[in-house]
C-alpha positions in Angstrom: 165.4 -8.0 45.0 167.4 -5.2 46.8 165.7 -2.8 49.1 164.1 0.1 47.3 163.6 -1.7 44.0 160.1 -2.2 42.8 158.3 -4.1 40.0 154.7 -3.4 38.8 152.5 -4.5 35.9 150.0 -2.9 33.6 147.9 -4.7 31.0 150.8 -4.6 28.4 153.9 -3.8 30.3 156.1 -4.8 33.1 157.8 -1.9 34.9 160.7 -1.9 37.3 162.6 0.7 39.2 166.0 -0.7 39.8 169.0 1.1 41.2 167.5 4.4 40.3 166.8 3.5 36.7 163.3 2.7 35.3 163.0 -0.3 32.9 159.9 -1.0 30.9 159.5 -4.4 29.2 156.6 -4.5 26.7 154.4 -7.6 26.5 156.6 -9.3 29.1 155.3 -11.8 31.5 158.5 -12.8 33.3 160.0 -10.8 36.1 163.2 -12.8 35.3 163.6 -10.6 32.2 164.0 -7.6 34.4 166.2 -9.4 36.8 168.5 -10.5 33.9 168.5 -7.0 32.4 169.4 -5.6 35.8 172.4 -7.9 36.1 173.7 -7.5 32.5 172.5 -4.3 31.0 171.2 -1.8 33.6 174.7 -1.1 35.0 176.0 -0.2 31.5 173.1 1.9 30.2 174.1 5.2 28.7 172.7 8.6 29.7 168.9 8.5 29.6 167.6 11.1 27.1 164.6 11.7 29.4 166.4 11.6 32.7 166.5 14.6 34.9 170.3 14.5 35.0 170.8 13.9 31.3 174.3 14.9 30.2 174.4 15.6 26.5 178.2 15.9 26.5 178.5 12.3 27.9 175.9 11.0 25.4 177.8 12.6 22.5 181.1 11.2 23.8 179.7 7.7 24.2 178.3 7.8 20.6 181.6 9.1 19.3 183.2 6.0 21.0 181.2 3.8 18.5 183.8 5.0 15.9 183.5 2.6 12.9 179.9 1.6 13.6 177.2 3.0 11.3 175.2 5.8 13.0 171.9 4.0 12.7 172.8 1.1 14.9 175.0 3.4 17.1 171.9 5.5 18.0 170.1 2.4 19.1 173.0 1.2 21.3 171.5 1.6 24.7 175.0 1.6 26.3 175.8 4.8 24.4 172.6 6.7 25.0 169.4 5.1 26.3 165.9 5.8 24.9 166.3 5.7 21.2 164.4 2.8 19.6 163.9 1.8 16.0 161.2 4.4 15.1 163.1 7.3 16.6 166.4 6.2 15.0 164.9 6.5 11.5 163.0 9.7 12.2 165.9 11.5 13.9 168.3 10.6 11.1 165.8 11.8 8.5 165.1 15.1 10.4 168.8 15.8 10.7 169.5 14.8 7.1 172.0 12.1 8.1 172.4 8.8 6.2 171.9 5.9 8.6 174.8 4.2 6.9 177.5 6.8 7.5 180.1 5.7 10.1 180.1 7.6 13.4 183.8 8.6 13.0 182.9 10.3 9.7 180.4 12.7 11.5 181.5 16.0 13.0 180.7 16.8 16.6 178.0 19.3 15.6 176.1 16.6 13.8 176.3 14.2 16.7 175.1 16.9 19.0 172.2 17.7 16.6 171.2 14.0 16.6 171.2 13.7 20.4 169.2 17.0 20.8 166.6 16.0 18.1 166.2 12.6 19.7 165.5 14.2 23.1 163.1 16.7 21.5 161.1 13.9 19.8 161.0 11.7 22.8 159.8 14.5 25.1 157.2 15.5 22.5 155.7 12.1 22.5 155.4 11.5 26.2 152.0 10.4 27.4 149.2 8.5 25.7 148.4 8.5 22.0 150.2 7.7 18.8 153.8 8.8 18.2 154.2 11.8 15.9 157.4 13.2 14.5 155.8 15.5 11.9 154.0 18.7 12.6 150.3 18.7 13.4 149.6 20.2 9.9 151.5 17.4 8.1 149.6 14.7 6.2 150.9 11.9 8.3 152.4 11.2 11.8 155.8 9.9 10.7 158.3 11.1 8.1 159.9 7.9 7.0 159.2 5.0 9.4 157.3 2.1 7.8 156.9 4.2 4.6 159.1 2.3 2.2 158.0 2.6 -1.4 156.1 5.8 -0.6 157.2 9.3 -1.6 159.2 11.3 0.8 157.0 14.0 2.5 159.8 16.6 1.8 161.2 15.8 -1.7 159.0 13.1 -3.3 161.9 10.6 -3.7 160.8 7.0 -2.8 161.5 6.1 0.8 163.7 3.0 1.1 164.0 0.3 3.8 167.2 -1.6 4.6 168.1 -4.0 7.4 171.2 -3.0 9.5 173.6 -5.1 11.5 173.1 -8.5 13.2 170.0 -7.2 15.0 168.4 -7.0 11.6 166.5 -3.9 12.5 164.7 -2.1 9.7 165.9 1.4 8.8 163.8 3.7 6.7 165.3 6.6 4.9 165.1 9.0 2.0 168.1 8.6 -0.2 167.8 12.2 -1.5 167.3 14.0 1.8 169.8 11.8 3.8 173.0 11.8 1.7 
């Protein structure tokens, strides 16, 4: 391991600080996972939404480069912008009223900027211990759409749907009425 790189474990996670980037591997027991990610992925990671030097212009440009890709999978492409996982993808798209199935090249710059800004807001709002929350403290539940398929939308009452996207087969939750 190069000088200055460190790896440490907690009960559920393996952490590594490599080349100035922090990697967290949940439920991982093999440092080889981090070593492999360092060689193959770390170098190509997009701007970190929670990084001190986060550049929203670069993040939007890198998302825009995903052109014909649907915005749902594009948001989770860690080489475009790093930090957005499956929960936040569904929640950000819902809060911005964007269909997860629209192609990146069909979105205007203002919409992409809103998505990036909302993702950063949600991630920063959920730092620290405790359950993730994307709704307000006064809302009846913690999340707007994630894992709520078959239930009524908290905004309009339409039934929340779930679809699998791309070869990663990641579940996407959405409201067909609020996210046209």
